[in-house]
C-alpha positions as CSV (number, residue, x, y, z in Angstrom):
1,M,-9.4,36.7,30.0
2,D,-10.8,34.4,27.3
3,A,-8.5,33.3,24.4
4,P,-9.2,35.0,21.1
5,E,-11.5,33.2,18.7
6,T,-9.6,30.8,16.6
7,R,-10.5,28.9,13.4
8,V,-9.2,25.9,11.6
9,V,-9.3,25.9,7.8
10,L,-9.1,22.7,5.9
11,V,-7.9,22.8,2.3
12,T,-7.0,20.0,-0.1
13,V,-4.3,20.4,-2.8
14,G,-2.9,18.2,-5.5
15,D,0.6,17.7,-4.1
16,K,3.1,18.7,-1.4
17,D,4.8,21.4,-3.4
18,S,1.5,23.2,-4.0
19,G,0.6,22.9,-0.4
20,L,4.0,24.2,0.8
21,F,3.7,27.2,-1.5
22,L,0.2,28.0,-0.3
23,V,1.0,27.6,3.4
24,R,4.2,29.6,3.2
25,K,2.4,32.4,1.5
26,V,-0.5,32.7,4.0
27,V,1.9,32.4,6.9
28,E,4.3,35.1,5.5
29,E,1.3,37.3,4.9
30,R,0.2,36.7,8.5
31,I,-3.3,35.6,7.6
32,A,-2.6,32.1,9.1
33,A,-0.4,31.4,12.1
34,C,0.7,28.0,10.8
35,G,-0.3,25.1,8.6
36,N,0.2,21.4,8.6
37,L,0.5,19.2,5.5
38,L,-1.0,15.8,5.7
39,P,0.0,13.7,2.6
40,G,-1.6,10.5,1.6
41,V,-5.2,11.7,1.5
42,T,-7.4,9.9,-1.1
43,S,-10.4,12.0,-2.2
44,V,-13.4,10.5,-4.0
45,F,-15.8,12.9,-5.6
46,E,-18.0,13.4,-8.7
47,W,-16.7,15.9,-11.2
48,D,-17.8,16.5,-14.8
49,G,-20.3,13.6,-14.6
50,S,-18.0,10.9,-13.4
51,I,-16.6,9.6,-10.1
52,Q,-13.0,10.7,-9.6
53,E,-10.4,9.3,-7.2
54,E,-7.4,11.5,-6.6
55,G,-4.4,11.5,-4.2
56,E,-4.2,14.8,-2.4
57,V,-2.6,16.6,0.5
58,L,-4.7,18.0,3.3
59,L,-3.7,21.4,4.7
60,V,-4.8,22.3,8.2
61,L,-4.4,26.0,8.7
62,K,-4.9,27.9,12.0
63,T,-6.0,31.6,12.0
64,S,-7.9,34.2,14.0
65,A,-11.7,34.4,13.4
66,D,-11.5,37.9,12.1
67,L,-9.1,36.9,9.3
68,V,-11.2,34.0,7.9
69,S,-12.7,35.9,5.0
70,Q,-9.3,37.3,4.0
71,L,-7.7,33.8,4.3
72,V,-10.4,32.1,2.2
73,D,-10.1,34.7,-0.5
74,R,-6.3,34.3,-0.6
75,I,-6.5,30.5,-0.7
76,V,-8.9,30.7,-3.7
77,E,-6.6,33.2,-5.4
78,L,-3.5,31.0,-5.0
79,H,-5.1,27.6,-5.5
80,T,-4.8,25.7,-8.8
81,Y,-8.2,24.0,-8.6
82,D,-11.3,25.5,-10.3
83,V,-13.3,24.8,-7.1
84,P,-10.9,24.3,-4.2
85,E,-12.1,22.7,-1.0
86,V,-12.0,25.3,1.7
87,V,-13.8,24.4,4.9
88,V,-13.7,26.6,8.1
89,L,-14.2,25.0,11.5
90,G,-14.8,26.8,14.8
91,V,-12.5,26.0,17.7
92,E,-14.5,25.2,20.8
93,G,-11.5,25.3,23.1
94,G,-7.8,24.3,23.4
95,Y,-4.6,25.2,25.2
96,E,-5.1,28.9,25.8
97,P,-1.4,29.9,25.4
98,Y,-1.4,28.2,21.9
99,L,-4.7,30.0,20.9
100,K,-3.2,33.3,22.0
101,W,-0.1,32.5,19.9
102,V,-2.3,32.0,16.9
103,H,-3.8,35.4,17.4
104,E,-0.4,37.1,18.0
105,Q,1.0,35.5,14.8
106,T,-2.0,36.7,12.7
107,N,-1.9,40.2,14.2
108,Q,-1.0,42.3,11.2
109,E,0.6,45.0,13.4
110,S,2.9,42.7,15.4
111,C,6.6,42.3,14.8
112,H,7.3,39.1,12.8
113,D,10.0,37.9,15.1
114,Q,8.1,37.7,18.4
115,K,9.6,34.4,19.5
């Protein structure tokens, strides 16, 4: 049996506290299985007609393919930016037991304490 389709969602936030809040919410709501916070990201972009350089935290969220739309909507709802970076990447493969775990953790009907 093939592993369920999994997606990785990348999101930048302004600081660790904002990132922890967002990740905890989407994991509690079971629309993401887990998230990693990678501090020390420097983003360079144009905004309001000038080049900006900002320190940010990169979030790496893992979810089931069928929950991507719901996760993106929730991220936008919780995020503090006017136009948050939310990028969805397909997963070509991986360790099948982990990919199955992602699917189990994001199964809305499962018990929360499956461990």
